[in-house]
Structure formats: structure tokens, C-alpha cells
MARNUVEX-746326 format. One record per residue (C-alpha): residue in one letter; residue number from 0; x, y, z. Coordinates in nm, 2 decimals, decimal comma, m for minus. Example, Ala and Ser with C-alpha at 12.3 -4.5 7.8 and 13.67 -1.06 7.14 Angstrom:
2
+------+-----+--------+--------+--------+
: code : pos :      u :      v :      w :
+------+-----+--------+--------+--------+
:    A :   0 :   1,23 :  m0,45 :   0,78 :
:    S :   1 :   1,37 :  m0,11 :   0,71 :
+------+-----+--------+--------+--------+
REM end
This chain:
381
+------+-----+--------+--------+--------+
: code : pos :      u :      v :      w :
+------+-----+--------+--------+--------+
:    M :   0 : m15,30 :  17,58 :  34,69 :
:    N :   1 : m15,65 :  17,70 :  34,83 :
:    D :   2 : m15,65 :  18,08 :  34,90 :
:    S :   3 : m15,85 :  18,00 :  35,18 :
:    Y :   4 : m15,58 :  17,90 :  35,35 :
:    K :   5 : m15,38 :  18,16 :  35,30 :
:    N :   6 : m15,18 :  18,25 :  35,60 :
:    K :   7 : m15,37 :  18,01 :  35,78 :
:    I :   8 : m15,28 :  17,65 :  35,97 :
:    K :   9 : m15,36 :  17,36 :  35,71 :
:    S :  10 : m15,26 :  17,07 :  35,87 :
:    I :  11 : m15,04 :  16,92 :  36,15 :
:    E :  12 : m14,79 :  16,60 :  36,20 :
:    I :  13 : m14,72 :  16,47 :  36,56 :
:    E :  14 : m14,51 :  16,19 :  36,63 :
:    N :  15 : m14,43 :  16,06 :  36,98 :
:    F :  16 : m14,52 :  16,36 :  37,14 :
:    T :  17 : m14,70 :  16,33 :  37,50 :
:    C :  18 : m15,01 :  16,12 :  37,42 :
:    F :  19 : m15,00 :  16,11 :  37,03 :
:    E :  20 : m14,78 :  15,87 :  36,88 :
:    Q :  21 : m14,87 :  15,94 :  36,49 :
:    V :  22 : m15,13 :  16,15 :  36,37 :
:    K :  23 : m15,18 :  16,37 :  36,09 :
:    I :  24 : m15,46 :  16,61 :  36,08 :
:    D :  25 : m15,57 :  16,84 :  35,84 :
:    F :  26 : m15,77 :  17,16 :  35,95 :
:    S :  27 : m16,05 :  17,35 :  35,85 :
:    S :  28 : m15,96 :  17,72 :  35,72 :
:    G :  29 : m16,29 :  17,84 :  35,93 :
:    V :  30 : m16,41 :  17,68 :  36,29 :
:    N :  31 : m16,22 :  17,35 :  36,41 :
:    V :  32 : m16,39 :  17,19 :  36,68 :
:    I :  33 : m16,17 :  16,95 :  36,91 :
:    I :  34 : m16,37 :  16,71 :  37,16 :
:    G :  35 : m16,27 :  16,39 :  37,37 :
:    E :  36 : m16,23 :  16,25 :  37,71 :
:    N :  37 : m15,99 :  16,45 :  37,98 :
:    G :  38 : m15,65 :  16,34 :  37,85 :
:    T :  39 : m15,66 :  16,26 :  37,52 :
:    G :  40 : m15,43 :  16,55 :  37,40 :
:    K :  41 : m15,69 :  16,86 :  37,34 :
:    T :  42 : m15,52 :  17,09 :  37,54 :
:    H :  43 : m15,17 :  16,99 :  37,42 :
:    L :  44 : m15,27 :  16,99 :  37,04 :
:    L :  45 : m15,39 :  17,38 :  37,10 :
:    K :  46 : m15,06 :  17,44 :  37,25 :
:    L :  47 : m14,88 :  17,26 :  36,99 :
:    L :  48 : m15,04 :  17,47 :  36,73 :
:    Y :  49 : m15,03 :  17,83 :  36,90 :
:    S :  50 : m14,69 :  17,81 :  37,02 :
:    T :  51 : m14,51 :  17,69 :  36,70 :
:    F :  52 : m14,75 :  17,93 :  36,48 :
:    K :  53 : m14,65 :  18,23 :  36,74 :
:    H :  54 : m14,28 :  18,13 :  36,76 :
:    R :  55 : m14,28 :  18,15 :  36,34 :
:    I :  56 : m14,35 :  18,51 :  36,33 :
:    N :  57 : m14,15 :  18,60 :  36,62 :
:    P :  58 : m13,95 :  18,92 :  36,48 :
:    K :  59 : m13,64 :  18,85 :  36,70 :
:    I :  60 : m13,60 :  18,52 :  36,47 :
:    Y :  61 : m13,78 :  18,63 :  36,14 :
:    D :  62 : m13,57 :  18,82 :  35,87 :
:    Y :  63 : m13,81 :  19,01 :  35,68 :
:    S :  64 : m13,55 :  19,10 :  35,43 :
:    S :  65 : m13,48 :  18,76 :  35,30 :
:    K :  66 : m13,80 :  18,62 :  35,42 :
:    T :  67 : m13,63 :  18,32 :  35,62 :
:    V :  68 : m13,69 :  18,18 :  35,95 :
:    N :  69 : m13,39 :  18,07 :  36,16 :
:    Y :  70 : m13,42 :  17,86 :  36,47 :
:    S :  71 : m13,17 :  17,73 :  36,73 :
:    S :  72 : m13,17 :  17,44 :  36,95 :
:    S :  73 : m13,18 :  17,67 :  37,27 :
:    S :  74 : m13,50 :  17,86 :  37,08 :
:    V :  75 : m13,68 :  17,51 :  37,06 :
:    R :  76 : m13,59 :  17,42 :  37,39 :
:    K :  77 : m13,71 :  17,73 :  37,52 :
:    L :  78 : m14,03 :  17,73 :  37,32 :
:    F :  79 : m14,15 :  17,36 :  37,47 :
:    K :  80 : m14,04 :  17,48 :  37,84 :
:    E :  81 : m14,25 :  17,78 :  37,81 :
:    Y :  82 : m14,55 :  17,67 :  37,65 :
:    F :  83 : m14,57 :  17,30 :  37,88 :
:    V :  84 : m14,41 :  17,43 :  38,19 :
:    V :  85 : m14,15 :  17,13 :  38,19 :
:    T :  86 : m13,80 :  17,14 :  38,35 :
:    N :  87 : m13,70 :  16,90 :  38,08 :
:    P :  88 : m13,86 :  16,92 :  37,74 :
:    S :  89 : m13,76 :  16,55 :  37,65 :
:    N :  90 : m14,02 :  16,46 :  37,92 :
:    L :  91 : m14,29 :  16,57 :  37,63 :
:    I :  92 : m14,13 :  16,23 :  37,43 :
:    R :  93 : m14,40 :  15,97 :  37,43 :
:    R :  94 : m14,24 :  15,66 :  37,62 :
:    N :  95 : m14,36 :  15,39 :  37,40 :
:    S :  96 : m14,05 :  15,16 :  37,40 :
:    S :  97 : m13,83 :  15,03 :  37,67 :
:    D :  98 : m13,50 :  15,21 :  37,51 :
:    I :  99 : m13,65 :  15,57 :  37,54 :
:    R : 100 : m13,32 :  15,74 :  37,48 :
:    N : 101 : m13,35 :  15,65 :  37,09 :
:    H : 102 : m13,68 :  15,79 :  37,06 :
:    S : 103 : m13,76 :  16,12 :  36,91 :
:    S : 104 : m14,06 :  16,34 :  36,92 :
:    G : 105 : m14,15 :  16,54 :  36,58 :
:    V : 106 : m14,37 :  16,81 :  36,49 :
:    I : 107 : m14,46 :  16,92 :  36,17 :
:    V : 108 : m14,70 :  17,22 :  36,11 :
:    S : 109 : m14,77 :  17,30 :  35,77 :
:    V : 110 : m14,89 :  17,69 :  35,71 :
:    D : 111 : m15,01 :  17,78 :  35,35 :
:    N : 112 : m14,66 :  17,71 :  35,20 :
:    F : 113 : m14,47 :  17,72 :  35,53 :
:    L : 114 : m14,35 :  17,43 :  35,71 :
:    N : 115 : m14,23 :  17,40 :  36,03 :
:    S : 116 : m14,06 :  17,13 :  36,21 :
:    Y : 117 : m13,92 :  17,05 :  36,55 :
:    Y : 118 : m13,79 :  16,76 :  36,66 :
:    L : 119 : m13,69 :  16,64 :  37,03 :
:    Q : 120 : m13,42 :  16,32 :  37,09 :
:    K : 121 : m13,45 :  16,18 :  37,45 :
:    G : 122 : m13,17 :  16,20 :  37,66 :
:    T : 123 : m13,08 :  16,16 :  38,05 :
:    M : 124 : m13,00 :  16,50 :  38,08 :
:    E : 125 : m13,12 :  16,85 :  37,91 :
:    S : 126 : m12,79 :  16,89 :  37,77 :
:    E : 127 : m12,86 :  16,59 :  37,58 :
:    I : 128 : m13,11 :  16,67 :  37,44 :
:    N : 129 : m13,06 :  16,70 :  37,00 :
:    M : 130 : m13,28 :  16,95 :  36,87 :
:    S : 131 : m13,19 :  16,82 :  36,47 :
:    N : 132 : m13,17 :  17,08 :  36,23 :
:    V : 133 : m13,36 :  16,90 :  35,94 :
:    V : 134 : m13,54 :  17,21 :  35,85 :
:    E : 135 : m13,36 :  17,51 :  36,02 :
:    K : 136 : m13,42 :  17,80 :  35,75 :
:    F : 137 : m13,78 :  17,84 :  35,63 :
:    V : 138 : m13,89 :  18,02 :  35,31 :
:    Y : 139 : m14,22 :  18,20 :  35,32 :
:    D : 140 : m14,28 :  18,47 :  35,09 :
:    N : 141 : m14,64 :  18,57 :  35,17 :
:    L : 142 : m14,60 :  18,63 :  35,55 :
:    N : 143 : m14,85 :  18,90 :  35,66 :
:    K : 144 : m14,66 :  19,10 :  35,98 :
:    N : 145 : m15,00 :  19,20 :  36,09 :
:    M : 146 : m15,10 :  18,82 :  36,10 :
:    D : 147 : m15,08 :  18,70 :  36,47 :
:    S : 148 : m15,27 :  18,44 :  36,71 :
:    I : 149 : m15,45 :  18,47 :  37,04 :
:    Y : 150 : m15,49 :  18,16 :  37,32 :
:    I : 151 : m15,78 :  18,20 :  37,57 :
:    H : 152 : m15,76 :  17,94 :  37,82 :
:    P : 153 : m16,03 :  17,86 :  38,05 :
:    Q : 154 : m15,99 :  18,08 :  38,31 :
:    E : 155 : m16,09 :  18,47 :  38,26 :
:    M : 156 : m15,78 :  18,69 :  38,30 :
:    L : 157 : m15,99 :  19,06 :  38,31 :
:    S : 158 : m16,00 :  19,04 :  38,70 :
:    W : 159 : m15,65 :  18,95 :  38,75 :
:    Q : 160 : m15,47 :  19,07 :  38,45 :
:    E : 161 : m15,28 :  19,38 :  38,63 :
:    G : 162 : m15,13 :  19,21 :  38,89 :
:    F : 163 : m15,06 :  18,90 :  38,69 :
:    L : 164 : m14,78 :  19,04 :  38,47 :
:    A : 165 : m14,56 :  19,16 :  38,77 :
:    L : 166 : m14,60 :  18,82 :  38,95 :
:    Y : 167 : m14,52 :  18,67 :  38,61 :
:    E : 168 : m14,19 :  18,83 :  38,56 :
:    K : 169 : m14,09 :  18,77 :  38,93 :
:    R : 170 : m14,14 :  18,39 :  38,85 :
:    E : 171 : m14,37 :  18,39 :  39,13 :
:    V : 172 : m14,65 :  18,20 :  39,00 :
:    T : 173 : m14,60 :  17,87 :  38,77 :
:    F : 174 : m14,85 :  17,94 :  38,44 :
:    D : 175 : m14,75 :  17,83 :  38,10 :
:    K : 176 : m14,69 :  18,08 :  37,85 :
:    T : 177 : m15,01 :  18,13 :  37,72 :
:    Y : 178 : m15,15 :  18,31 :  38,03 :
:    K : 179 : m14,87 :  18,59 :  37,98 :
:    D : 180 : m14,96 :  18,64 :  37,63 :
:    L : 181 : m15,32 :  18,65 :  37,72 :
:    A : 182 : m15,23 :  18,92 :  37,98 :
:    L : 183 : m15,00 :  19,12 :  37,72 :
:    A : 184 : m15,27 :  19,14 :  37,47 :
:    L : 185 : m15,54 :  19,27 :  37,70 :
:    D : 186 : m15,27 :  19,48 :  37,80 :
:    A : 187 : m15,31 :  19,67 :  37,48 :
:    G : 188 : m15,52 :  20,00 :  37,41 :
:    L : 189 : m15,79 :  20,03 :  37,20 :
:    L : 190 : m15,74 :  20,10 :  36,83 :
:    K : 191 : m15,80 :  20,44 :  36,69 :
:    N : 192 : m15,78 :  20,39 :  36,32 :
:    S : 193 : m16,09 :  20,32 :  36,08 :
:    Y : 194 : m16,05 :  19,92 :  36,22 :
:    L : 195 : m16,22 :  20,05 :  36,54 :
:    A : 196 : m16,54 :  20,12 :  36,39 :
:    E : 197 : m16,57 :  19,77 :  36,22 :
:    A : 198 : m16,48 :  19,59 :  36,52 :
:    Q : 199 : m16,73 :  19,78 :  36,72 :
:    K : 200 : m17,01 :  19,69 :  36,47 :
:    L : 201 : m16,89 :  19,32 :  36,51 :
:    V : 202 : m16,90 :  19,31 :  36,92 :
:    R : 203 : m17,23 :  19,47 :  36,92 :
:    S : 204 : m17,39 :  19,12 :  36,95 :
:    L : 205 : m17,18 :  19,02 :  37,24 :
:    E : 206 : m17,27 :  19,39 :  37,44 :
:    N : 207 : m17,61 :  19,32 :  37,38 :
:    V : 208 : m17,61 :  18,97 :  37,57 :
:    I : 209 : m17,41 :  19,12 :  37,86 :
:    N : 210 : m17,64 :  19,42 :  37,82 :
:    G : 211 : m17,33 :  19,64 :  37,88 :
:    K : 212 : m16,99 :  19,78 :  37,77 :
:    I : 213 : m16,64 :  19,75 :  37,88 :
:    T : 214 : m16,35 :  20,00 :  37,97 :
:    R : 215 : m16,03 :  20,01 :  38,08 :
:    K : 216 : m15,87 :  20,28 :  38,29 :
:    D : 217 : m15,53 :  20,27 :  38,50 :
:    R : 218 : m15,48 :  19,94 :  38,37 :
:    K : 219 : m15,79 :  19,81 :  38,53 :
:    F : 220 : m16,12 :  19,70 :  38,34 :
:    Y : 221 : m16,46 :  19,81 :  38,41 :
:    F : 222 : m16,80 :  19,75 :  38,28 :
:    I : 223 : m17,07 :  19,97 :  38,20 :
:    F : 224 : m17,40 :  19,78 :  38,22 :
:    D : 225 : m17,73 :  19,94 :  38,04 :
:    E : 226 : m17,96 :  19,86 :  38,33 :
:    Y : 227 : m17,79 :  20,10 :  38,57 :
:    K : 228 : m17,97 :  20,43 :  38,61 :
:    Y : 229 : m17,64 :  20,65 :  38,63 :
:    K : 230 : m17,41 :  20,43 :  38,40 :
:    D : 231 : m17,15 :  20,34 :  38,71 :
:    E : 232 : m16,82 :  20,18 :  38,62 :
:    I : 233 : m16,79 :  19,86 :  38,77 :
:    E : 234 : m16,45 :  19,68 :  38,86 :
:    S : 235 : m16,42 :  19,35 :  38,66 :
:    S : 236 : m16,29 :  19,19 :  39,00 :
:    I : 237 : m16,68 :  19,19 :  39,12 :
:    V : 238 : m16,84 :  19,11 :  38,76 :
:    A : 239 : m16,95 :  18,72 :  38,69 :
:    T : 240 : m16,68 :  18,51 :  38,57 :
:    G : 241 : m16,89 :  18,46 :  38,28 :
:    I : 242 : m16,93 :  18,84 :  38,21 :
:    N : 243 : m16,59 :  18,89 :  38,22 :
:    K : 244 : m16,52 :  18,60 :  37,97 :
:    I : 245 : m16,76 :  18,74 :  37,74 :
:    G : 246 : m16,57 :  19,12 :  37,78 :
:    Q : 247 : m16,27 :  19,00 :  37,73 :
:    L : 248 : m16,37 :  18,82 :  37,39 :
:    I : 249 : m16,51 :  19,19 :  37,34 :
:    Y : 250 : m16,20 :  19,37 :  37,43 :
:    L : 251 : m15,94 :  19,16 :  37,25 :
:    I : 252 : m16,13 :  19,23 :  36,92 :
:    L : 253 : m16,18 :  19,62 :  36,99 :
:    N : 254 : m15,78 :  19,66 :  37,07 :
:    G : 255 : m15,68 :  19,44 :  36,75 :
:    S : 256 : m15,55 :  19,14 :  36,96 :
:    I : 257 : m15,83 :  18,96 :  36,73 :
:    T : 258 : m15,87 :  19,06 :  36,37 :
:    K : 259 : m15,99 :  18,94 :  36,04 :
:    E : 260 : m15,61 :  18,80 :  35,98 :
:    S : 261 : m15,58 :  18,64 :  36,36 :
:    I : 262 : m15,61 :  18,27 :  36,45 :
:    L : 263 : m15,82 :  18,21 :  36,76 :
:    F : 264 : m15,75 :  17,92 :  36,99 :
:    W : 265 : m16,01 :  17,88 :  37,27 :
:    D : 266 : m15,96 :  17,63 :  37,52 :
:    E : 267 : m16,30 :  17,52 :  37,71 :
:    P : 268 : m16,52 :  17,84 :  37,62 :
:    E : 269 : m16,84 :  17,68 :  37,81 :
:    A : 270 : m16,59 :  17,71 :  38,16 :
:    S : 271 : m16,84 :  17,96 :  38,37 :
:    L : 272 : m17,09 :  18,02 :  38,09 :
:    N : 273 : m17,46 :  17,99 :  38,13 :
:    P : 274 : m17,65 :  17,80 :  37,85 :
:    K : 275 : m17,73 :  18,15 :  37,75 :
:    Y : 276 : m17,43 :  18,24 :  37,69 :
:    I : 277 : m17,31 :  17,92 :  37,52 :
:    S : 278 : m17,58 :  17,98 :  37,23 :
:    I : 279 : m17,46 :  18,31 :  37,18 :
:    V : 280 : m17,07 :  18,22 :  37,14 :
:    S : 281 : m17,16 :  17,94 :  36,89 :
:    K : 282 : m17,32 :  18,18 :  36,69 :
:    F : 283 : m17,05 :  18,45 :  36,74 :
:    L : 284 : m16,76 :  18,19 :  36,63 :
:    Q : 285 : m16,95 :  18,16 :  36,34 :
:    T : 286 : m16,95 :  18,51 :  36,26 :
:    L : 287 : m16,58 :  18,54 :  36,34 :
:    A : 288 : m16,49 :  18,29 :  36,09 :
:    N : 289 : m16,69 :  18,46 :  35,80 :
:    W : 290 : m16,49 :  18,78 :  35,90 :
:    G : 291 : m16,18 :  18,55 :  35,82 :
:    V : 292 : m16,07 :  18,45 :  36,14 :
:    Q : 293 : m15,94 :  18,07 :  36,20 :
:    I : 294 : m16,06 :  17,91 :  36,49 :
:    F : 295 : m15,98 :  17,63 :  36,72 :
:    V : 296 : m16,22 :  17,52 :  37,00 :
:    A : 297 : m16,11 :  17,25 :  37,24 :
:    T : 298 : m16,45 :  17,21 :  37,46 :
:    H : 299 : m16,64 :  16,92 :  37,67 :
:    D : 300 : m16,98 :  17,11 :  37,63 :
:    Y : 301 : m17,26 :  16,93 :  37,44 :
:    L : 302 : m17,48 :  17,24 :  37,36 :
:    L : 303 : m17,18 :  17,41 :  37,18 :
:    V : 304 : m17,08 :  17,14 :  36,99 :
:    H : 305 : m17,47 :  17,04 :  36,86 :
:    Q : 306 : m17,52 :  17,40 :  36,77 :
:    L : 307 : m17,23 :  17,43 :  36,59 :
:    S : 308 : m17,30 :  17,08 :  36,41 :
:    L : 309 : m17,66 :  17,17 :  36,33 :
:    A : 310 : m17,52 :  17,47 :  36,14 :
:    A : 311 : m17,28 :  17,27 :  35,96 :
:    E : 312 : m17,57 :  17,03 :  35,87 :
:    Y : 313 : m17,82 :  17,26 :  35,78 :
:    R : 314 : m17,57 :  17,50 :  35,62 :
:    N : 315 : m17,68 :  17,81 :  35,41 :
:    D : 316 : m17,49 :  18,12 :  35,27 :
:    N : 317 : m17,39 :  18,26 :  35,61 :
:    T : 318 : m17,22 :  17,90 :  35,75 :
:    P : 319 : m16,84 :  17,90 :  35,75 :
:    D : 320 : m16,62 :  17,61 :  35,68 :
:    M : 321 : m16,65 :  17,38 :  35,99 :
:    R : 322 : m16,46 :  17,04 :  36,08 :
:    F : 323 : m16,50 :  16,79 :  36,37 :
:    F : 324 : m16,24 :  16,63 :  36,56 :
:    A : 325 : m16,30 :  16,36 :  36,82 :
:    L : 326 : m15,96 :  16,27 :  37,04 :
:    Y : 327 : m15,98 :  15,93 :  37,16 :
:    K : 328 : m15,75 :  15,69 :  37,35 :
:    T : 329 : m15,62 :  15,37 :  37,25 :
:    Q : 330 : m15,42 :  15,09 :  37,41 :
:    R : 331 : m15,11 :  15,08 :  37,25 :
:    N : 332 : m15,13 :  15,34 :  36,97 :
:    G : 333 : m15,16 :  15,70 :  37,18 :
:    T : 334 : m15,45 :  15,91 :  37,09 :
:    K : 335 : m15,60 :  15,88 :  36,76 :
:    V : 336 : m15,78 :  16,13 :  36,58 :
:    E : 337 : m16,16 :  16,11 :  36,39 :
:    F : 338 : m16,26 :  16,38 :  36,19 :
:    G : 339 : m16,60 :  16,45 :  36,00 :
:    E : 340 : m16,74 :  16,77 :  35,87 :
:    T : 341 : m17,05 :  16,77 :  36,11 :
:    L : 342 : m17,08 :  16,57 :  36,44 :
:    T : 343 : m17,32 :  16,27 :  36,30 :
:    S : 344 : m17,02 :  16,15 :  36,08 :
:    I : 345 : m16,80 :  16,10 :  36,43 :
:    Q : 346 : m16,82 :  15,76 :  36,59 :
:    N : 347 : m16,60 :  15,83 :  36,88 :
:    D : 348 : m16,82 :  16,11 :  37,02 :
:    A : 349 : m16,76 :  16,12 :  37,41 :
:    I : 350 : m16,99 :  16,35 :  37,49 :
:    L : 351 : m17,28 :  16,22 :  37,32 :
:    D : 352 : m17,21 :  15,86 :  37,46 :
:    E : 353 : m17,20 :  16,03 :  37,81 :
:    F : 354 : m17,54 :  16,18 :  37,70 :
:    A : 355 : m17,69 :  15,88 :  37,58 :
:    K : 356 : m17,58 :  15,68 :  37,93 :
:    H : 357 : m17,75 :  15,94 :  38,17 :
:    Y : 358 : m18,05 :  15,88 :  37,93 :
:    D : 359 : m18,05 :  15,54 :  37,96 :
:    V : 360 : m18,04 :  15,62 :  38,35 :
:    E : 361 : m18,34 :  15,84 :  38,38 :
:    E : 362 : m18,56 :  15,61 :  38,14 :
:    S : 363 : m18,44 :  15,29 :  38,38 :
:    L : 364 : m18,52 :  15,51 :  38,67 :
:    F : 365 : m18,87 :  15,62 :  38,53 :
:    S : 366 : m18,95 :  15,25 :  38,43 :
:    A : 367 : m18,87 :  15,12 :  38,78 :
:    Q : 368 : m19,09 :  15,40 :  38,94 :
:    L : 369 : m19,37 :  15,32 :  38,72 :
:    N : 370 : m19,37 :  14,96 :  38,78 :
:    E : 371 : m19,34 :  15,02 :  39,16 :
:    E : 372 : m19,67 :  15,21 :  39,11 :
:    N : 373 : m19,82 :  14,97 :  38,92 :
:    E : 374 : m19,74 :  14,70 :  39,18 :
:    N : 375 : m19,86 :  14,90 :  39,45 :
:    Y : 376 : m20,21 :  14,99 :  39,28 :
:    G : 377 : m20,25 :  14,64 :  39,18 :
:    K : 378 : m20,20 :  14,56 :  39,59 :
:    E : 379 : m20,45 :  14,81 :  39,69 :
:    D : 380 : m20,74 :  14,65 :  39,44 :
+------+-----+--------+--------+--------+
REM end
């Protein structure tokens, strides 16, 4: 077993789950970039990876003395309910047959020598769902207690984290559990050991981008910008969303929610970010991967994926391991996945295809205008 995958997600197999009929995906131990049109399952894939990985190290179900993990049908039902916000988890089963009662949904996640399997079987009522205990007890000899994962969704959490947890617990908001997990991660205080110095050095490039630092008092986040003479503390609620997103990443590193032993899932990092910040994020993702973080990014952004691809194409000693995945729809077999070490080796690049169409439209408009000017010039003669 390659040591680069120790405590990391090596692969996933999915069968009859939402838009996936049957796929097996082998991941990079560094940066994994996932692209595809809307509805191809990018977010579902991230949530599936995150929730199963997060679930397996839940101290409530992990016995550190015997190094075993035990799952019950109710715990698996709860997992899918919380992370996919469905009343009946069997609704996550892909409907590819007239006899849906006999169709099952299987998820297998391989993490180094750890194997995690969930199965759903369609029933008319939730009580009829059968979670088959094909793999009920797992043995994992090298589980690191400090290992964790973090899921960053497209909307920043800094400006509304304080009140969100209370609303979530009262069930007054309908959000999947990734939002609660992120809010709890941000609720932790800064580290106070030697790790903090290493983390501060790591985030310095991001602090330079926003030209300031982030702090937290009385459970509220503030920015201190270098450009202000008196170093006033500015509440995050009146700071631009893009800066909040960068600040959020900084704080998650400084409080130990993201460490060199973490797995980062980031859904649409480009949301609300200026292209200037996208370039910095691209470089910082590589820095995190070199630090030891395994990264999964789902994106629609041309600049982000192509900057990462260029780094992979013209790699040097500081270029981490990377892999690119294109999710695309088929008429009968659900979403399929194409992968490559760079974007140039991928045929189903929805982002590039749309930019090519845009270029064709621009070229046709320019040609039409040029022809019209030439015709008018001929008439004037």
C-alpha cells in the first residue's frame, strides 16, 4: 500500500445512488478537482465522501481498544437524512427500474486498508428500508485520533455562524449537516501549542491577500485590516463575502480544524471570489496538499481548474499529486466519470466547451461586423 494514501481516501464505489448508476473512482492523495454540468452529482459525490469519512471516526461508534467500528441501520439512516436532507433515505436510490422495490443502493468507501460499505434497499415506507449488514464490523489498525475532515460549502459562514447553531438546534432552519459541522468547527478557539506557529506561517500568504488578519471575540468574527491607521476591528457581517471566505479558511487552519492530517472538501470555492483571489486559492490549495492535506474541490470556474491543470502539466518539485475528474450525463446509465492527470487528457470538459462556444459567438459577431463595415465602405466608394 502506497504510504501517500495512509489515512486518506483512496477510492469510492457507488451503485444506484441518486444520479450514479455504477461508478468506481480512484483518487489522488493530493488535490482532486471535480467538474461537470449542474445535475451531474458533484455535490452529492463530495457529501457522500465527507459523510462516510466523518461517520467512521465518530467516537460514539469507534472502539479504540478493539479498533473496530460498528454501524447500526438506524445510524446509517440518520447519516443519510442529515447530510442529504431527505425524509426517507430510500429516495436517494436511483430510479432506473420499474420495480424499484427490488433495487438497492450501495456505497463503498476505501480509505487505505479501511473499507466502509452502506446499502439501502427501496421500500414503500421508511420502516421497510433494509440496511444490509454486509460489512458491519470494520477493523482499522492505523486510525489516527487527530484525523478529521472539513466541508466548506459555497456560502461563507463567518457572518452568520453565531446565530446559526441556535437556529439549527431548534430546527428553525433547513440545512444539511455540513453547515452545522462547519459552524462547530469555526466555534473552536485558536490553538495554543507549537502547532499555532506553523499554522500562522502557512496562512500568511492568505492574510497578505486580504491585507489583514482575522480575530474572534465573544463568539463574533472581526477583521483587522492593515490599511486602517488605527487598526479598528471590523465585524465580519459588514465585510465583503469574498474576504469572509478567505478569512474563514484562515481561521479553520489557525484553530486546528484543518491540519496536515485533514481532508478538505470545498464545494465551489469560486463563489463570491474575485479572479484575483481565485489565483491565490489555486496556489494555496497546492500549498495545503504539500503540507499533507488531501483535497476535494468541486468547481465550475475556468480560471481555477486551468491554473491547477497548468501546474500539473508543467510540474516542478513543489507540485503536489493532482487528478481531474469530469462528471457527465448519459441517457441510460446515469452519471459517468472521466479522469486524467491534467485537463488536456479529458474529453468531457463542460467548462472548456462553454468557453469555446463563447469564443465562437464572439468570432462570428466580429466577422459579421467586419463584413458589414466592408460593405458600407464599398457603397461609399
